[in-house]
C-alpha positions in Angstrom: 7.5 11.4 4.4 5.9 10.9 0.6 8.3 10.2 -1.9 9.2 12.2 -5.2 7.0 11.9 -8.9 7.2 8.2 -10.2 9.7 7.9 -13.7 6.8 8.5 -17.1 7.2 4.8 -17.5 6.4 4.1 -14.1 2.6 2.7 -13.1 1.0 4.5 -10.9 0.4 1.7 -7.4 3.7 2.3 -6.2 3.0 6.2 -5.0 2.8 7.2 -1.3 -0.3 9.2 -0.6 -1.2 11.9 1.3 -1.9 10.6 4.7 -4.8 12.7 5.0 -6.3 11.9 2.2 -5.9 8.4 3.7 -7.3 8.9 6.8 -10.1 11.4 5.5 -13.1 9.9 7.7 -15.5 11.5 5.7 -14.8 9.3 3.3 -15.7 6.3 5.2 -19.2 4.2 4.6 -20.9 0.4 5.3 -20.8 -0.2 1.5 -23.9 -2.1 0.7 -23.2 -5.1 -0.7 -20.6 -7.9 -0.5 -20.4 -6.5 -4.9 -19.5 -3.4 -3.4 -17.1 -4.0 -0.7 -15.1 -5.9 -3.1 -15.7 -3.4 -5.6 -14.5 -0.6 -2.1 -11.9 -3.4 -1.7 -10.3 -3.2 -4.9 -9.8 -0.2 -5.6 -8.4 1.3 -2.2 -5.7 -2.0 -2.8 -4.8 0.2 -6.0 -4.9 3.1 -4.6 -3.5 3.3 -1.4 -1.1 0.1 -2.4 2.7 2.2 -0.3 0.2 3.7 2.2 -0.4 -0.2 3.1 2.6 -1.3 2.9 4.5 1.1 4.7 1.6 0.4 7.8 2.3 -2.9 7.4 5.8 -2.5 7.6 5.7 0.1 10.3 3.8 -2.6 12.4 6.7 -5.1 11.9 9.2 -2.8 12.5 7.7 -2.3 16.0 7.4 -6.3 16.7 11.1 -6.0 16.1 11.2 -3.5 19.6 12.8 -5.9 21.8 15.5 -7.6 19.3 17.6 -4.1 18.5 19.9 -6.1 16.6 17.4 -7.0 14.3 15.6 -3.6 14.4 18.4 -2.4 12.8 20.1 -4.8 10.4 15.7 -5.1 8.9 16.2 -1.0 9.0 19.0 -0.9 6.9 17.1 -3.2 4.8 13.8 -1.5 4.4 16.5 2.0 3.4 18.0 -0.3 0.8 14.9 -1.0 -0.7 13.2 2.4 -0.5 16.5 4.0 -1.9 16.8 1.4 -5.0 13.1 0.4 -6.3 11.0 3.0 -4.3 13.1 6.7 -5.1 16.1 6.0 -7.8 14.7 6.8 -11.2 17.9 6.2 -13.3 19.3 2.9 -13.7 22.0 2.1 -11.0 25.6 1.7 -12.4 28.3 -0.1 -11.0 31.8 -0.2 -12.4 30.2 2.0 -15.7 27.9 -1.1 -16.0 24.3 -0.6 -15.5 22.7 -3.0 -14.2 18.9 -4.2 -14.6 16.3 -3.8 -12.7 15.5 -7.3 -12.3 19.3 -8.1 -10.8 18.3 -5.6 -8.2 15.4 -6.8 -7.1 16.9 -10.4 -6.8 19.3 -8.8 -5.0 17.0 -7.5 -2.2 15.2 -10.0 -2.3 18.5 -12.2 -1.0 19.4 -10.0 1.2 15.8 -9.8 2.7 15.6 -13.6 3.5 19.0 -14.1 4.3 18.2 -11.4 7.2 15.2 -13.3 8.4 16.7 -16.6 8.4 19.8 -15.2 9.9 17.3 -13.3 12.8 15.1 -15.8 13.4 12.1 -13.4 13.5 9.3 -15.7 11.2 7.0 -15.7 13.4 6.9 -11.8 13.7 7.2 -11.1 10.3 3.5 -13.6 10.2 1.9 -11.8 12.6 2.6 -8.9 11.3 1.1 -9.4 8.2 -1.8 -11.4 9.1 -2.5 -7.6 11.7 -1.3 -5.5 8.6 -3.8 -7.8 6.5 -6.4 -6.8 8.5 -5.8 -3.2 8.8 -5.6 -3.4 5.4 -9.1 -5.2 4.5 -11.0 -2.5 6.9 -9.5 0.6 6.2 -10.2 -1.0 1.7 -13.7 -1.7 2.4 -15.0 0.7 4.9 -13.2 4.0 2.2 -15.3 5.1 -0.5 -13.2 5.3 -3.6 -13.8 8.9 -5.1 -14.9 8.2 -8.4 -17.3 5.3 -6.6 -20.5 7.1 -8.6 -18.6 7.3 -12.1 -17.4 3.3 -11.5 -19.0 1.5 -9.3 -21.0 -1.5 -10.4 -24.8 0.8 -8.5 -23.7 4.0 -10.7 -26.8 4.3 -12.5 -29.0 3.0 -9.5 -27.2 5.6 -6.9 -27.6 8.7 -9.5 -31.5 9.9 -8.4 -30.8 13.7 -10.0 -33.8 13.9 -11.9 -35.8 11.7 -9.5 -39.1 12.4 -9.3 -39.4 12.1 -5.8 -36.5 14.8 -5.0 -33.3 15.1 -3.8 -31.3 12.0 -2.1 -27.8 11.5 -0.6 -25.8 8.9 -2.0 -26.0 5.7 -0.5 
């Protein structure tokens, strides 16, 4: 369940990362300071943005299990989002007219807001967004990015390869 490679000019933030990499327990550790935890959170938000969005979406869809018509409507809307925004790498053409990506995005936003107004599931959306934000915050702070030694604000302090006291595991 991963998306194809992004187009050459696309940003790297909309790529769905592998779930093995996302759920790797050996990458979890407690941060050593508030600065390190904010660094981890921003790095993980950039790297796992699509995974976090998918988790929050699944939580929202699970809250809709008791309302099957709303669930079907939002499954169709989110399928449109995935196809029209994430899986297409060529421009949308309707009746030999090229449709700008901003127009497609605007249409999808209006369609999503219309579905929310029509079904009245605002409170379920709000609760699922809070639960998703808590999961993102916990995972983002506890997961150490792979490049944490090079880009960490404590990178030079954690490097003890030539220490006279011997080799220590990095924190």
